[in-house]
N, C-alpha and C positions, 0 to 999 in steps of 0.2 A: 504494500500500500504506500501511496505517496501523494502529498500535496503537489499539484502541478501548476495551478494558474489562478490568477485573480483578475477579474474585469470589474471596473467601477464605472457605471453610467453616470452616477452622481453621488456625492457624499457630503451633505451639508453644503457649506460654501467653500469647501477645501479642494475637492477633486471632481473632475468631470472628464469622462471618456479616457480613462487611464487603465493600464494593464501591466501585470508583472508575471514573468515566468519564474517558478520556484525550482524547476527541475532541470538538470543538465541532460536529461534523457529525451526531452521533448522541446519542440518549437510550437507554441500555440499562439494564435492571433485571432482576435475577433474583429472582423473587418467587413464592412458593407453587409452586415446582418448574418454573415457566415462565420462559424467557428472552425477555423482551420487547425487541424491537429496533425503534426508531423513528428514521427519518431526519428531519433537521430542516434548515431553511435557516440557514446561518451568515452572518449579516449583517456580522460582524466579520472576515470573511476578508481576509487581508492586513495585519491590525493588527501582527503581528510581522514581516512580510516575505513576499514572494511565495513563497519556497521553504520557509518554516517553517510547518508545519501547526498546531502548538500548543505552548504551554508549560504544564505542570502543576506546581504548587507544593504540596509537602507541608510543612506547618509545625507547630510545636509545641515543647514543652519537651524538653530532653535526656532520653532514656530513654523517650519516648512511643512510639517504634517507627518513626521516619522512615527510619533506615538499614536496618532490617529489611525495610521495603517495597522499598527500592532493591535490596537483596540478592535479594529474591524475583523482581524483574524482571530483574536483570542477572546472576544467578548462572549460571555455565557448567555444562554437563551433568555433568561429573565432580564438581563440588562439590555439585550437587543430589543426586546418588547418594550421595555420602559423608555428607552431612548427614541425608538421609532414612533411611539405614541406621541411624544412631545414634538417630533419633527416629521410629521406625516408627509409622505411622498417626497422626502428630501434625501432618502437613502435607497439606492438601487444598485445592486452588485451581485456577482455570483462567484463561488469558489468551485474549482474542478479538481477531482482526485482520480488517480488510477487505483482501482480496487484490486483486481487480479486479471490475468489473461487479457481479453479484450473488453472488460467491463470497467465502466467509469461512473463515478458518483458526482453529483452536483448539490451544493447548498445554494439555493436561490433566495434572495431577500424578498422577492415578490414574484408574481406569476407572469409578468410582462415578457419574460424570455421564452415562454412556451405557449403563449397565446396572444392574439391581437397583432397590431402593426409592428411591434417591437420583437416579435418572435424570432428566435434563432432559426434561420431558414433551413439548416440541415438537421433539425430535430424532427424525428418521425415518431409520433405518438402511437403508431401501429394500431390504429383503430380504437384506442382507449379514449373515452371521454375525458377531456382535460380536467374538468372539475372533479372527476372521480379520483384523480391522482393528487389533487391539491387539498388534502384533508386537514392540514394545519399549516399555519405559518411557523417558522420558516419552511419554504418549499424545498424538499430534498428528494431527489429522484435518482434512479439508476438506469443507465443506458449501456447498450453494447455498441461498439464502434464497428461499422460495416461499410467499407468503401467511403470513408469520411462522412457517413451518415450516423447520427446518434439515434439508435432505435430504443424506444422506451421498454423497460423491463419490469420495474416495480417501484414502490415507494421506498424511501430510506428507512433504515439501514440494517439494524442488527438482525431482525428476524429473517430478512431475505438472505443475508450473509450466512447465518447459521443453517438455514435450510439447504444452502448450497455447499455446506461443508467448509466454509471459511470462517474461522473463529476470530482471526486477528482483526483489529480495527485501528483507526487513527485516534490519538488522544492529544489534546493540547495542554501544555503547561506554560502559563503566562507569568513571567517573572518581571515585576515592575515595582518601583518605589512608590508610585501612586500618591505622591504627596499632594498634587494639585489636580488629579484626574477625577472629574465628576461623572465621567461616562461609565465607570465600573464600580460595583459595590465592593468594598474592601474586606468583606468577611473572608476569613481563611477557611473556606468550606468547599466540599466537593459535592455537587448536586447532579442528579441524573438529568441530562438534557434531552431525554426521550430517545425514541428510536429513529428519529428523523434528522438529527444533526449529531456530529461527533461531539464527545464530551469535552468540556473546557474546565480548567481549574486555575485560580489565581494563587500566586505565591508572593505575598506582599508584607507580611507582618514581622519582619526582622529575622535575625539569625536563627537557624535551626541548630540547636546546641549539639545534638547527637552527631550531625554531620560536620559541624565545626571541629569537634573532638577528633573524629576520624581523619579529617583533612589536615589538621595540624600535625598529626602523627605521620601521615602520608608524605607531607611536604618537608619534614624536618631535615632530610638529607638532600633536598632538591634545590634549595635556594638559601643564600646567606641569612636572610631575615628569619627564616623558619628554623635555623639551626640554634637559635637562642633558646634557653630554657623557658618552656611555656607551661603554665598551669591554669586550670579552670577551677575556681573555688565556688563551692555551694555553701551558702551562709544561712544559718538560722536567724532570721530577722524579726521574729515575732515581737520581741520585747521593744524593738524600735517602732513598731506599727500599732501599739496597743490603743492609741487614741484616734485611729483613722475613722471610726464610726461614731464619733462623739460630737459632731458638729452642732447639733441642735439641742442637746440636753442642758438642763439648768445646772447651776453651780452645786446645789445640794446633792443632786443625783450623781454628778461627776465625783464629788468628794466621797460619796458612799461607795462608788465603784472602785476608786483607788484604794480605799480601806479594805474592801473585800478581795481585791487582787492580792494584796500582801497576806491576808489571812488564808486565802485558798492556796496560795503558793506554799505556805508552811504546812498546811494539812496534807497536801499532795506529796511533798518531799518527805514528811514523816511517815507516810503510808508506804513509801517505797525506799528501801535502803539503796542510795546511789553508790555505785562502785566507782570511786574516783581513780582507781588503779586501771580500770578498763575504759579507755576513752570512748570506744564505740558504744558500750553499754550506757555510759553516762550521756552521750549525745542523744541516743534514742530515748532514754528516760526523760531527759530535760525536754526533748521535743514533744513527747506525750503530754507532759505537765503544761507546757506553754500553749499547746494546741487546745487543751481543755480550758485553760484560763482565757485564751483569746476568743474562742468561739462561744463560751458561756457568758463571761462577764462583759467582754467588749461588744457583743451583739445584744446585750440587754437593752442598750439604747435603741437599737433597731426594733426590738420587740415593743417597747413602750411607746415609741413615737409613731408606730404604725397603728396604734390602737385609738379608740375614742378617748377623749380627755378623761372621762370618768373611770376608764380602765387603766390609766397610767398611775405610776407612783412607786415610791420606795417600798411600800407594803407588799406590792405585787412582786417586786424584785426579791425581797427578803424571803417570801414564801417559796419561790423557785430555788433560791440559793440554799435554803435549809434542806430541801429535798435532795439536791445534788450532794451536799455534805453527808447526808445520811447514807446515800448510795456508796460514797467513797469509804466511809468508816466501816462498812460491812464487807468490803472487798478484801481479797488476799493480796499478797505481793506478786501474784502470778501476772505475767505480761498480758495474758488474755483478758484479765479483769480491766486493765487499762484500755484495751480495745473496746470493751463493753461500755465503760464510762464515756469514752470519746464518742462512740456511736450514739449513746443516750443524749449527749450534748448536741451533736449534729442533727439528730432527729428533732430535738427541741427547737433549734434554729429554724429548720424548715417549717415546722408546725406554727410556731409563734409568728414568724414573718409572713405566714399565709402565702407561701410560694405556690405557684402553679406547677412548677417543675421541681420535684423533690428528690433528695438523695444524691444530687450531683456532687456536691462538696464532700459528702460522706464517701462516695466511691473514689473520688479523686485523692482525698487524703489517705484512705485505706491503701490504695494502690501505691502511692508514694512511699508510705511507711514500709510496705512489703519489699520494694526494691532497695530501699535504704538498708533494711535488715540483711539483705542478701549481699551487700557490698563487703568485700574483704576489709579486715581491720586496718590494714596499712593506709587506707585512704582517709581515715579519721584523724585529723591533726590536732583539733581541740574539741571541747564539748559543744562547740557551736560551728565548727568548720569542717567540711569535707574538701580535700585537695586532690585533684586529678592531674597526674603528671602526664603531659602530652609528649614526653620524650621516651616513654616506654611503649611496648607493643599494645595493640588494642585489647582491652579487657571487656568481654561481652557483658558482664554485670554492670560496668560503667555505662556502656551503650544502652542497656535496658533502663537505667535510672534516667539518663538524659532523654531517651525516647518518651518515657512517661511524662517527664517535665514538659517537653515540647507539646505533647498531646494535650495536657491539661492547660498549659499556658495559652495556647492558641484557641482552645475550645473547638469542639467538633459538632456542636449542635447549632442551629440557626440563631439561637438567642445568645450564643457565647457564654452559656451559663456555667461552664466548667473551668473558666479561666481565672480561678481565684488562688491558685497555688503561689503566685507571685506575691501574695500578701504574707506568706509565712516562710518562703525560701527565696533567697536572691542568688543570682549567678553573677560572678565576676570573671570576665574573660581577660586574657592577657592584654597588657597595656600596648596600644598600637595607635598609629595615626588614623585619621578619619578615612583616608584613601585605602589603607590596609583593611580597615573594618568593613568598608563598602565592598571591597574585593571578596573578603571571606563570606560576607553576607550573601553575595551572588552565587559563589561557588557552592556554599552549603545548601542553598535552595535548589540549585541545578541538580546536585547529587540527590537530594530528597525527592525532587520531582521525578527523576528517572527511576528511582527506587520504588516509587509508588505506582508506576505504570506496570501493568501485567507483562510478563515475559511473552515475547512473540508479537507484541503490538508495535505500531509505528508511532513515534513521538514527534510532534511538532513543538519544538522548544522556542518560545518567544522571549527574547531578552531585551529590555528597554535600557539603552545607554549603559552597558556594563562598565565603561571606562570613565564614568563620571567620578570626579574627585580623586582618582587614583593617579599615582606618579606616572609620567610618560614612559619610563622604562618598564613598569608593571603593565601598562596598557599595551606596549609593544609585544609583551610576552603573553598577553591574555589568550589569544586564539590557541597558542601552543599548549598552555596550561589547561584550557577548556577541553581540547581534543584529547589530551592525555587522560583526563577524567572520563570522558564519554566513551573512549575506545575500550575501556574496561567493561562496558555494558554490552557484551557481545550478543546477548540473547534478545536484544531489542534493536530496531532500526530507528535512526534519529535524523530529523531535519532541524536545522537551526535557522531562525530568522532573527536578526538583531539590528538594532538601530545605533547610530553613533554620529557625532559631529567631530570626531577626532581623526587625524590622519594615521594614527599608529596601528589601527586594526585593519584598515582597508588594504594595505599592501600584502596581507596574508590570504586574501580572498580572491578566487579565480575571477577574471574580468567579466565573464558572462553572468556572474551572480552579484554584481555590484550595481545598485541603482541610486542615482543622484536625485534628490527631491529638492526642487527649487520653486520659489514663489514668484509668479509673474506679476509685475507691477501693473500691466495693462488691464487685467481683469481680476487680479488678486486670487487667482487659482493656482494650485500647486501642480507642477509637471513632474512626471516620473520618466527618467531617461536612463537607459543602460549606459554604463561607462566601460570602455574597453582598454583603457590605458593606466589602470591603477595597480595591477599585480606586480609586486616586487619593484615598485617605482620609488625613486628618491622622494623622501618626505617633503623636501623643499618644493618640488613641482606639484605635489599633491596639494600643498597649502595654497599655492597660487592658482591652480586650475580646478581640481576636483572639489575643493572646499570653498571655492569662491572668495578667497581672501585677497584683498586688493594688493597688499604687500606684506612682507614679513617683519616690518618694524612695528613697534607700538605706535598708536595713532599720534600721541603727543610729540614724540621725537620725529615722526614722519612729517608732521605739520611744520615743526621747527626747521627741518632740512629743506622743505619746499620754500619756506620763507627766506632762508639764507640764499638759496639758488636765485630766487627772484631779486633779492637786493644786490647780489654780486653782478647780476646781469644788467639790471636796469636802473639802479638807484645810485645817487651820489652818497658816499659814505665818509664820515669823518674818521681821522686816523685812530682815535681812541676806540670807536666802535669796530673799526677794521681789526684792531688787535683782539677784541672780544670775540669776533667771528673766527679768527685764527685759533683761539683757545678752544672754541666749540668744535671746530673741525678736527683738531688734534685728539679729541676725546672719542671720536666716532670709531667703533670697533670694526665695522665692515670695510675691508681694505679698498675695494673697488670704489665704493661711494666716497671714502675719504680722499682717494687719489683724484677723482673727478672734481670734488669741491676745492681741493688745493689748486688745481689748474685754474679754476675760476677765480680763486682768491689771488693768485699771483698775477693774473691778468689785470686784476683790479688794483693791486698794490703798486702805485707809480714808483715808489722808492725801489721796489724790487726790479721793475722794468728798467729804470734808469741804471741800476747797478749792473744788470745784465748787459746793457748797451755799452757801458764804460768798460766792463770786463772784456768784452769782445775787442774793443779798441786798444786796450793796453797790451793785448797779446802781440801787437805789432811794434811795441816800443823796445828798442835795443838796449838803452841805457839801464843797467840793473839797479843803480842807485835810485833813479827816478821811479822805477817800477816799484821798488820797496816802499817808497814814500807814498805813492798813490794807493797801494794796497793798504797801508796803515791808515790813511785818511778814510778809505772806504769802510774799513773795519770799525773805525770810531763812529 
């Protein structure tokens, strides 16, 4: 399976009648109503790796439309509906895929391509009523290609594929920062997009810690930066967060809660003999105690302020507190009894807060405690800190802990109800620059996205500006690092579509896969053009041509240079100012520019001209004594 082609009839006020080929195996063009499909021999197969079909680069200035194109490709069905409802009839496009053999799939934004005046002329519905095939928007259909005719076979996708013995499908993973993108919903969720378009998923909520851990270990011998000692710390932060839910309670209630926290702390510690010799045991015991305190006493405020005024008050709190203490006093020192008390507290939180979705926190905390208990003792550094050494081989139990943290932190339901673990545990990653952090964020999400796709499927990996904020040398190496990671996923086929406005990535991409996006001033529409002169090209020329940079100087220095040229050519200049211009020219680092400006300067400097004239004349003087005197005068 493979994404082949995109045609855009219109997309808001950005694109009109634009097209992109994503495959090196096909030339596809929609022209004069006919969709021409030509298979071609790909002599560069394997350039990116055995399992990587292609990399397509969208490049251009900010605001040209790169992210808009990625949204068009990666937008989930719900967001397509939401955005199209707001912008009716302003988005019309289709995507084409090779499924297998001579079968091809299409995702149509509307029905205009298979009926009416705008119909693709070489589509043959084969006697099928058009409306019968268009049972839902988006319109998705399967065709067989026969003598450049697209013959209708069925509706999209899964059922027909499975009935014909093809289980593989295409799945999209859209990796984006999404800071200012209103077109896509930022929930870290995977929803079923139905049988009629391929599934899409967003990856936008920060670093995936499990894959950060694995990647730091993988890279420790690959690059100088990663050879440094690197640790990931997991910190018990409950004590620092005890007041987080107390924004609206009165002073009397807050004073009561503070008093009960100290009291409950002593009761719990007396009930369990803490083994200070065993750091792991003490960590777990303290974690239990602080979880109970946190969820019982700190959520009291949530309980009382969600009630009617007559149901609020310290008397209500005292009643519930006494019941809890009674339960504690009757329990043994068995760890299971702490589980029982904690579950009792968490059930109370759910009940008293009148939650519609219950037990999420209970399940999350229970799972986190389980993976912490499985962790080897060597990782427990203090009674509040777990330290993971990223210079050692991968430890599966560490991976399990971080996997659970990622799951809980991001949340897996639509309401984001399970993402509360960050209130009790904090993760501290190695100190690094913003660029390094961005790089690791992207790579960790790429690894996660690929890992979540079923083996045998085709992945369309969309990456929005991976080189943002990273050092040019790291940007220059990005494609190589990305490919090394993706080529380890041999049981999946991968297509990559990425955007960039940097010259450092483009030189690694084959020229037929590079598209320049430019904004036309005449109609304010964006134009998509294939670039053929970018592969292994000197970055200087890319800056001047491909990236539409007027010059390689900063604008301020460039304007100053232009002003100096103008003055030297056309203006009368006083001697003092001429000296200042000479100092300015001497500071210019670019040798050719400095030389040309010096020529203009010397032509302007009359003293220099006169000296040159006299110097030529004195060459013909024979009297050595006179010659020495003249030279001395000139030097003075």
